[in-house]
N, C-alpha and C positions, 0 to 999 in steps of 0.2 A: 655157470661161469659168467661173471660180469664182464661186459665188453669194455675194452680199453679205449676210452674217449679222449684221453690226454693228448695222444699224438694227433688225432684228427682236429681237436679244438685248437691246438697250437698251430697246426697248418692253416686252419681257417683264419686264426688271428693274424698270422703273417701275411696271408693273402689280402685280408682287409686293410691292414695297416700299410702295406707296401703299395697297394694299388693307387691311392691318391698321389703318393710321392712319384711313382712312375708316370702317372698321368700328368702330374705337374711338370715333370722334366720334359715330357714330350711336348706339352703345350708351350713351354718356354722356348724350346728349340724351334718349334714351328712358327712362333711369332717373331722371335728376335733375329734369328740367323738370316732370313731373307732381307730384313730391314737393314742390318749392318752390311750385308752384301750389296744392297742397292746403292747406299750412300758412299761406299768406298771402293766400288769397282773402278778399274782404270778408265773406262769410258766416261763415267760420270765425272771423275776428277779432271779429265782432259777437257770435257765440256765446260766445266766451271772455269778452268783456266782460260779457255777461249772467250768466254763471256767477259771476264775481267780484262782481258787484253783488248777486246773491242771497245769496252767502256772507257778504258784509259786512253786509247787511241782517239776516240771521238772527243774526249775532254780536252786533250792537248791540241787537237786540230781546231776545236772551237776557240780555245784561248789564243792560239796563233792567229786565227782568222780575225778575231775582234781586235787584237793588238795591232794587226796590219791596218785595219780600218782607222783605229785611233791615231796611229802614226801618220797616216795620210791626211787626216783632219788637222793635225798639228802642223804639218808641212804647209798646207794650204793657208792656215791661219797666220803663220809667221810670214809667209810671202805677202799676204794682203796687208798686214800691219807694216811691213817694210815699205810697201808701195805708198803708204800714206805719209811716209817721210819721218815718222817718229822712230825712236829706238825701241826695240822689243825686249822686254824683260818678263820674268815669270808672272809678275803681278798683272801686267797688261795682257798677257796671254790667258791668264785665268779668267780675267773679266771678259775677254773676247769670246772664249769658249764656254763661259759660265761653269767653270769647274773649280774644285777645291785647289788652293795654291800648293798644298802638299802633293797632290796627285800630279799637278803640272810639273813640279820640281823633279819628281821621280821619272816622268816620261822624258823630260828634257835631258836628264842625266843619261838615260838609255840611248837617246838619239845622238847625244854627244859621243858616246862610246862607239856608235855605228858610223860616225863621221858625217852625219846628216846636218848637224848644226855645230857652230863654233862659239865658244865662250869668249867674250870680249873683255878687255881690261877694265871697262867701266861696269862690269857685271851684266851687261846686256848680252843678247844672243843674236846670231845671224846665221842664215842658211849657208852651208858650204856649197861648192859648185854642184856636187852630186845631189845635195838636198834641194837646190833650186831647180835642177833638171826634173827631179821627181815631182816637185810642186807644180811646175808648169805642165807636166804630162797629166796630172790630175785635173788641173783647171781646164786643159784642152778637152779632156773627156767630158767634164761637167758641162761645158758650154755647147759642145756638139750635141749632147743628149738634150739640152734645152731646146736647141733649134729643131731637132727631130720631133720632140713632143709637141711643139707649137705648130710647126709647118706641116707635119705629116699626120699627127694624131689629133690635131684640133684642140689641144689644151689652150687655155688662156695664159697670157704671159706671167700672171701673178700666181699661177698654180703649179709651175714646173720646177721651182727651185728645190723643194724637198724630194721630189721624185728623182731629180738629177743627182741629189746628194747620195742616193742609194745606187744609182746606175754607175756613178763615176768610179766605183771601186772594182768594176769589172776590168781587170788588168790584162787586156789583150790588144797588142799593137795592131795586129791584123784586123781585128774587129773595128777598131777606131779608124784605121785607114779606109776601110770599106764604107764605114758610116760617113766619113768626110766626103768621099767621092759620091756617095749616094745623094748627099745634100748639096752637091755642086760646089763644094769648097767655099762655104760661107766664111766671111771675114769677121763678123760680129754675131753675138748671140741675141736673143729677143730683147735683152735689156740694153743693147748697144755696147756691151763689153767686147773688146777684141779677143779673138780666138788664137792662141798660140799655134804655130805650125808644128809639124812633127819633129823639127830640130830645136824647138823651144824658143823660136824667135817670135816676139810680140810686136805688132805694128805700133809705132809711136803715136801718141795722142797729145794734142795741145789743148785739150778741153780743160776748163777751169770751173770751179763752183759758181753758180749764178750770183752768189753773194760777193764775188770778186770781179764780176763783169762791170763794164762801163755803162753808166746810165745813158739812155737815148739811142743805143745801138741795137741792131737786130742780131739774133743768134739762132743757132740750130742746136736742139737738144741732142747730145751724143750718147750719154749713158747716165747711170745713177750710182752714187756711192753706196746707197742702201738698197738691198734686194729683198727686204722683208716683204712677205706676202701682203700684209695689210697696207704697207706703204705703196707698193706697186698697184694694188687695187684702188687706192685713193687717187693716185696719179692718173690711172686709166679713166676714172670718172671725170677728171678734169681735162681729159683728152691730151695729156702731156706724155708723149711717147718719143722714143728715139726717132729723129728726123723731123720732129715738129718745129716749126719756125715760131719764135717768140721775140717780142721787143721789150726790153727792160725800161719801164717808164719812170720808176722811182725806187730809191733805196732809203728807207726810213731809218734814221739813226737811233731813235729812242727805243725801238724794239728789234731792229735788225731785219725787219720784214721787207719783202720786195713786191712791188706792183708791176705786173707784166701784162702785156696784151697778146692774146692768142687769137689770130684772125680779127674778129671784131668784138671779142669778149675780153674784159679786163678782170684779172684775177689778183687777189691779195694772198701772197704766200708767206708763211711764217719763216723765220730765220732758219729753223731746223729743216724745213722742207726745201727751201731755196738752196741751202748749203749742200744738200744731197743731189741736186740736179747739176750735172756737168754739161757745159755748153761750149761751143766754139763759133767763130764767125763763119758765115756761109762760104 
């Protein structure tokens, strides 16, 4: 009797053909299911949401922070341009800040909406009362920090302007009041500029540019219209500082330069330099 191998061979064939498929299904489940479970579990989704929330919060905080700084720089610039006696417009402001006119126009529009500036009929702009108060508060902080840097930390007077530009944005009335008391309530900064008090009052000054002073008279240097580092460094080398006594010897018409005497030394100052030196009689 011949043994029946059909059944056994068919069973062997099924076992051989089905084994890879079964193994394949097991491999697929073993590799894919945990991966899908990892990326879509509630904990991971919640973690991703928290990361996005923190990122967006940091972004909006940074934008608000920088906008606040820019706004304060605009307020200070408008105030200083107003003090020079000229009308302030977007073109003058863009030149003063060295910014694109379109950017200046947009910022001025936002400041107008906040009530910090007012548009004038002649298309110029002026600080509102609230804008002027904020500008004076910024200037007060700036000049107090300059005094601190020079008197307490030993910086040179031409080194402190850019440092004070950063420190002036620390908006804490209590800190500024304590700083002022610590410095014994100074009236002027290292460059001779008056420091506004906490109520926004600024001491009046009768100082005029040296180019407008009378020849033959003696004067005291009060402050400087330009506080650029290189300009102040140049004046320091000439020993021209706030409180220095000088005598105007001659005002030359052909180039506008001024000849002055400082102690026993005679100096020839260009019209640009002399125009930025503010003096008054002793």
